[in-house]
C-alpha positions in Angstrom: -22.7 18.8 3.8 -21.5 16.4 1.0 -20.4 13.8 3.2 -22.8 11.0 4.6 -21.4 11.0 8.3 -19.7 8.1 9.3 -21.4 5.0 10.3 -19.9 3.2 13.3 -20.9 -0.5 12.8 -19.9 -3.3 14.6 -16.4 -3.5 13.6 -15.7 -1.0 11.4 -15.8 3.0 10.9 -17.4 4.2 7.2 -17.2 7.7 6.0 -18.7 8.3 2.6 -18.1 11.8 1.0 -19.8 12.4 -2.3 -18.1 14.6 -4.5 -21.1 17.0 -4.8 -24.1 16.7 -2.2 -26.8 17.7 -5.2 -25.5 17.2 -8.7 -26.9 18.8 -11.8 -28.5 16.7 -14.1 -26.7 17.0 -17.4 -27.7 14.4 -20.6 -26.6 12.0 -21.6 -24.5 11.1 -18.5 -23.1 12.4 -15.3 -20.1 11.9 -13.6 -19.6 11.6 -9.9 -17.0 10.9 -7.6 -17.2 9.2 -4.4 -14.2 8.8 -1.4 -15.0 6.0 1.0 -12.7 5.7 3.9 -12.8 3.1 6.7 -10.9 2.1 9.9 -11.1 -0.1 12.3 -13.4 0.7 15.3 -11.0 -0.3 17.8 -8.4 2.3 18.5 -5.8 0.2 20.4 -4.1 -2.9 19.0 -0.8 -4.5 19.7 -0.7 -7.6 17.1 1.9 -10.3 17.0 3.6 -10.2 14.0 5.1 -13.3 11.5 8.0 -11.3 9.9 9.7 -13.3 6.9 13.1 -11.1 6.0 14.7 -11.7 2.5 18.1 -9.9 2.1 20.1 -9.5 -0.8 23.7 -10.7 -0.4 25.0 -10.2 -4.1 28.5 -8.5 -4.6 27.0 -5.2 -5.4 25.6 -4.6 -1.9 29.4 -4.5 -1.0 29.5 -1.1 -2.6 29.7 2.3 -0.3 27.0 3.8 0.7 27.6 6.5 2.8 28.5 6.9 6.4 31.6 5.0 5.6 29.8 1.9 5.2 28.7 -0.6 2.6 25.1 -1.3 1.7 25.5 -4.8 2.9 26.5 -3.4 6.7 23.8 -0.6 6.5 21.1 -3.5 5.9 22.7 -5.4 8.7 22.3 -2.4 10.9 18.4 -1.8 9.8 17.7 -5.6 10.1 19.4 -5.7 13.6 17.6 -2.4 14.9 14.1 -4.1 13.4 14.6 -7.7 15.3 15.3 -5.9 18.3 11.8 -4.7 18.0 10.5 -8.2 18.1 8.3 -9.6 21.2 7.4 -12.9 22.7 5.0 -14.5 20.6 6.3 -12.6 17.3 7.5 -15.1 14.8 10.7 -14.5 12.4 12.3 -16.0 9.3 15.4 -14.8 7.4 16.5 -15.7 4.2 19.2 -14.5 1.6 20.3 -14.8 -1.7 22.9 -14.1 -4.5 23.0 -16.5 -7.0 21.7 -18.8 -4.6 19.3 -18.7 -1.6 19.9 -19.7 1.9 17.5 -20.2 4.6 19.5 -18.7 7.6 17.2 -18.5 10.4 14.1 -21.0 9.9 10.6 -19.8 10.8 11.0 -19.4 14.6 9.2 -18.0 17.9 10.8 -14.6 19.1 11.9 -15.1 22.6 11.3 -11.9 25.1 14.4 -13.1 27.0 16.5 -12.7 23.8 17.6 -16.3 22.9 16.0 -15.9 19.3 17.0 -12.5 19.1 20.8 -13.1 19.7 20.8 -16.3 17.1 19.1 -14.0 14.6 21.5 -11.0 15.1 24.7 -13.7 14.7 23.0 -14.7 11.3 22.5 -11.1 10.2 26.0 -10.5 11.1 27.4 -13.5 8.9 26.0 -12.0 5.6 28.5 -11.5 3.3 28.1 -9.7 0.0 29.4 -11.6 -3.3 28.4 -13.4 -6.3 25.2 -12.7 -8.9 21.4 -12.1 -8.3 18.7 -14.7 -8.4 15.9 -14.0 -6.3 13.2 -16.8 -6.4 15.0 -19.1 -4.4 14.9 -16.9 -1.0 11.4 -15.6 -1.7 10.4 -19.3 -1.9 11.8 -20.0 1.3 9.9 -17.2 2.8 7.1 -18.2 1.5 6.9 -21.9 2.6 5.7 -21.4 6.0 2.2 -21.0 6.8 1.3 -18.0 9.0 1.1 -18.2 12.3 -2.5 -18.1 13.9 -3.4 -14.7 15.3 -0.2 -13.2 13.9 -0.2 -10.3 11.4 2.5 -11.7 8.5 4.5 -10.0 6.5 7.6 -10.8 3.9 10.2 -7.8 3.6 12.2 -8.0 0.6 15.2 -6.3 0.2 17.4 -5.5 -3.0 19.8 -3.3 -4.7 19.7 -5.3 -8.1 17.6 -7.5 -10.9 18.3 -11.0 -11.8 21.6 -11.4 -13.4 21.6 -15.4 -14.0 18.6 -17.5 -15.6 16.7 -14.5 -15.8 13.8 -15.9 -17.4 13.5 -18.5 -15.0 13.6 -16.3 -12.1 11.4 -14.0 -13.0 8.7 -16.7 -13.7 9.3 -17.9 -10.6 8.9 -14.5 -8.9 5.5 -14.2 -10.8 4.4 -17.7 -9.6 5.3 -17.0 -6.0 3.7 -13.4 -6.0 0.3 -15.8 -6.8 1.4 -17.8 -3.5 1.5 -14.9 -1.6 -1.7 -13.9 -2.6 -3.5 -17.3 -1.8 -1.5 -17.6 1.6 -2.6 -14.0 2.6 1.0 -13.1 3.1 1.9 -9.5 1.8 4.8 -8.4 0.2 6.7 -5.5 1.7 9.3 -5.0 -1.0 12.4 -2.3 -0.9 14.7 -1.5 -3.6 17.7 0.8 -3.7 19.9 2.1 -6.4 19.1 2.3 -10.2 20.1 -1.4 -11.0 16.9 -3.4 -9.8 13.9 -3.8 -12.2 11.4 -1.2 -10.3 8.6 -2.4 -12.5 8.7 -5.8 -12.1 8.9 -5.5 -8.6 6.0 -3.1 -8.6 4.1 -5.9 -10.7 4.8 -8.2 -8.1 3.4 -6.7 -5.1 0.2 -5.8 -7.3 0.0 -9.8 -8.2 0.4 -10.5 -4.5 -2.2 -8.3 -3.2 -3.3 -8.1 0.2 -1.7 -4.8 1.0 1.4 -5.5 -0.7 3.5 -2.7 -1.7 6.8 -1.7 -3.4 9.1 1.4 -2.0 12.1 3.0 -3.3 14.7 3.5 -0.6 17.4 6.3 -1.7 19.7 5.7 0.8 20.4 2.3 2.3 20.5 4.4 5.7 16.7 5.0 5.3 15.8 1.1 5.5 15.7 1.2 9.0 13.4 3.9 9.3 11.2 2.3 6.7 10.6 -1.1 8.5 10.7 0.2 11.7 7.4 2.2 10.7 5.9 -0.6 8.7 6.5 -2.8 11.8 4.3 0.1 14.1 1.9 -0.3 11.0 1.3 -3.9 11.4 1.4 -4.0 15.6 -1.4 -1.7 15.1 -3.6 -4.4 12.8 -7.2 -5.2 14.0 -8.8 -6.5 10.9 -7.3 -9.0 8.5 -7.8 -10.3 5.1 -10.0 -7.5 4.3 -12.1 -7.7 1.1 -13.8 -4.7 -0.1 -16.3 -5.1 -3.2 -18.5 -2.8 -4.7 -21.8 -3.3 -6.9 -23.6 -0.6 -9.1 -27.3 -0.1 -9.6 -28.6 -0.3 -13.2 -27.6 3.0 -15.1 -24.4 3.6 -12.8 -21.3 2.3 -14.6 -17.7 2.7 -12.6 -15.1 4.9 -14.6 -12.3 4.3 -12.0 -11.3 2.9 -8.7 -8.2 4.0 -6.8 -6.7 2.7 -3.6 -4.7 4.6 -1.4 -2.5 2.5 1.0 -0.3 1.4 1.2 0.9 1.9 -2.1 -1.5 4.2 -4.8 -2.9 2.1 -7.4 -5.7 2.2 -9.9 -7.7 -0.8 -10.0 -7.3 -2.3 -13.7 -10.2 -2.7 -16.1 -11.0 -6.7 -15.9 -12.2 -6.1 -19.7 -8.9 -4.8 -20.5 -6.5 -7.1 -18.2 -8.4 -10.2 -18.1 -6.3 -11.8 -15.2 -6.4 -9.1 -12.9 -7.4 -10.5 -9.7 -8.1 -7.1 -8.0 -10.2 -5.3 -10.8 -13.4 -3.2 -11.7 -15.9 -3.9 -14.7 -18.2 -1.4 -15.6 -20.7 -2.7 -12.7 -18.5 -3.8 -10.0 -15.0 -3.9 -8.6 -13.3 -6.0 -6.0 -9.8 -5.6 -4.0 -8.1 -7.7 -1.3 -7.0 -4.8 1.3 -5.1 -6.8 3.3 -4.7 -5.8 6.7 -6.8 -2.8 8.0 -4.6 -0.9 10.8 -5.9 1.9 13.0 -3.0 4.4 11.7 -3.7 4.1 8.0 -7.0 3.0 7.7 -8.0 2.3 3.7 -9.4 4.7 1.4 -11.3 4.5 -2.2 -11.6 7.2 -4.5 -14.4 5.9 -7.0 -15.6 7.5 -10.2 -18.7 6.6 -11.7 -20.9 7.6 -14.8 -24.6 7.8 -14.0 -26.6 7.5 -17.4 -29.5 9.9 -17.9 -30.2 10.7 -14.1 -33.5 12.2 -13.2 -33.9 14.9 -10.5 -34.0 13.2 -6.6 -32.4 10.7 -4.9 -30.7 7.8 -6.9 -28.9 4.3 -5.5 -25.3 4.6 -6.8 -23.3 1.4 -5.3 -23.7 -1.1 -2.7 -20.0 -1.9 -0.6 -19.2 -4.9 0.9 -16.7 -5.3 3.4 -15.2 -8.9 4.8 -12.7 -10.2 6.7 -11.8 -11.3 10.3 -11.1 -9.5 13.5 -7.4 -10.2 14.4 -8.0 -10.6 18.2 -10.9 -13.0 18.1 -10.9 -14.6 14.5 -14.7 -13.6 14.4 -15.9 -13.4 10.7 -16.3 -9.2 9.7 -19.3 -9.0 7.3 -20.5 -5.4 6.9 -21.9 -3.1 3.7 -22.4 0.6 3.4 -25.3 1.9 0.6 -24.2 4.9 -1.1 -26.7 7.3 -2.8 -26.7 10.4 -4.2 -29.2 13.8 -5.0 -30.0 15.3 -8.6 -31.2 18.2 -9.7 -32.2 19.9 -13.0 -32.0 23.2 -11.2 -28.1 24.9 -11.7 -28.7 27.2 -8.8 -29.3 24.0 -6.1 -26.4 22.3 -7.4 -23.5 22.0 -4.6 -19.8 23.1 -4.8 -17.1 20.1 -4.9 -16.5 19.1 -1.3 -13.2 20.2 0.1 -12.0 16.7 1.0 -13.0 15.2 -2.2 -11.1 18.4 -4.1 -8.0 17.8 -1.9 -7.8 14.0 -2.6 -8.2 14.4 -6.3 -5.9 16.8 -6.3 -3.4 14.7 -4.4 -3.9 12.3 -7.1 -3.0 14.7 -9.6 0.1 15.4 -8.2 1.0 11.6 -7.5 0.3 11.2 -10.9 2.7 14.1 -12.1 5.4 12.7 -9.7 5.1 9.3 -11.6 5.6 11.0 -14.8 8.4 12.8 -13.6 6.6 16.5 -13.8 7.5 17.3 -10.3 7.4 21.3 -10.8 3.8 20.3 -11.6 3.3 17.7 -8.5 4.9 20.7 -6.1 2.2 23.0 -7.5 -0.8 20.4 -7.1 0.5 19.1 -3.6 0.5 23.1 -2.1 -2.8 23.4 -3.6 -3.8 20.4 -1.8 -2.5 21.8 1.6 0.5 19.9 1.9 3.5 21.9 1.8 6.1 19.1 2.9 5.4 17.1 0.0 5.3 20.6 -2.3 9.0 21.2 -0.9 10.0 17.7 -1.5 8.7 17.8 -5.2 10.5 21.2 -5.7 13.9 19.9 -4.6 13.4 16.6 -7.0 12.7 19.3 -9.7 15.9 21.2 -8.9 17.8 17.9 -9.1 16.5 16.9 -12.2 17.0 20.0 -14.2 19.5 19.7 -16.8 20.0 15.9 -15.6 17.3 14.5 -18.1 15.7 11.0 -17.3 17.0 10.2 -13.6 15.8 6.7 -12.4 16.8 7.4 -8.6 14.9 10.4 -8.8 11.9 8.9 -10.2 11.4 6.1 -7.9 12.0 8.4 -5.1 9.5 10.7 -6.5 6.9 7.9 -6.4 7.5 6.6 -3.1 7.8 10.0 -1.8 4.4 10.9 -3.0 2.7 7.7 -1.8 3.9 7.8 1.7 2.8 11.5 1.8 -0.9 10.5 0.7 -1.1 7.5 3.2 -0.1 9.9 6.0 -2.1 12.8 5.4 -5.2 10.6 4.7 -4.6 8.7 8.1 -8.4 8.0 8.9 -8.7 8.6 12.8 -9.2 12.2 12.7 -11.7 12.5 10.0 -13.8 9.8 11.0 -14.3 11.0 14.4 -15.1 14.4 12.7 -17.8 12.7 10.6 -19.3 11.1 13.8 -19.2 14.3 15.6 -16.7 13.0 18.1 -14.5 15.5 20.0 
């Protein structure tokens, strides 16, 4: 078989799958692919959460958005449903913005008897849509308190527009705050809706903040509630926090690319090109701040390497290190796995491509096609990867886009759809158990 059986370490399940169990030596260099999947050993978790809600209340939020309700009314429904799920020991903060930011509910502990929930619900209900858009002041409020010990922190930012006043200052401050979020280990969960917000800026903020931050598009504000409740479930499943993953290759092995798959598909940048990239790869190593690791999603990396002049036999490729903290006990986590590959000069001994790696590679190609607006191509690729639901979703987007030309709402919907589908289909538990031979 083409995978190294999952290694159950003290705190992590790790499965390494090679693109080929045996690879043909072809001078002057050979490309190899390695899929690394990891999840907490603990199968049960019920973490306390530290949520900071940052909500757009500019005038555009007064527009109708379906069900006879405005965007702000639908957002209020979603926020109230989210806050209804808060439990004793959770922390909550509410900030909002138009041309000014306001701290509507300071950082406070949820009360299982409902006193803080009632206060929060009233504050959400008082939000009114008017004025221009200036985001950073409210985000500043949300990042000010330190994360409560033993909780899983997250800033939830929801907006339907981009900065409309003092744009340069707002954008510069948002970049600074993304760095604050990274340093504070507080990820950003960013949700945008409509076509007027700055998708590129918000994605870059998520990448810069790291630690499992992401940016998603909400095609209809009525969907926001589902997004928020889904993310809350992932947070409650957290077992490991502040996870850092790094890898260093052996002599003669260079990294070509590293793709991270949860919670947002992204390729680590080459730091030789992007000098300030905090998560990066260079020819002989990579580094990623993966953030919290939950029992539902885990984390997956697709690493492509180039082996220079390989010789027949077994070769050490890369050593991967995992570091972080166990949420329940605050015990530091330090574990590692060595990846080796086998090479041959006999074409008859070369193994076929592993089906799991082929599936992931095909999904990645489908995601790239969707991000480029090639939905018919994406539909075909996801069908090949055995994901008919995403294939049908891409087919629908293709039909919607025919004759309409570039459509930003469709593009953003496609990007979010494939990211969510891949994260769901690559959920770690079943695959890792099969790798260990568990029932």
